[in-house]
Residue, then its C-alpha position, 0 to 999 in steps of 0.5 A: x500500500x502507498x500513502x494517499x494524498x488528499x487535495x481540496x478543490x483548489x488543488x492544495x494539499x490538505x493531508x497525507x494518509x500514511x500507510x500505517x493508518x491505511x493498514x489499521x483501517x483495512x484490519x478493522x474493515x476485515x474484522x467488521x465490514x459493517x463499520x464502513x458501509x454507507x447508507x446510500x440512496x436507494x439501498x436498504x440499511x442492514x438489519x440489526x439483530x435483536x439482542x438476546x437476554 
C-alpha cells in the first residue's frame, strides 16, 4: 500500500494518509465490514439483530 494524498478543490494539499493508518483501517474493515458501509440512496440499511437476554 502507498500513502494517499488528499487535495481540496483548489488543488492544495490538505493531508497525507500514511500507510500505517491505511493498514489499521483495512484490519478493522476485515474484522467488521459493517463499520464502513454507507447508507446510500436507494439501498436498504442492514438489519440489526435483536439482542438476546
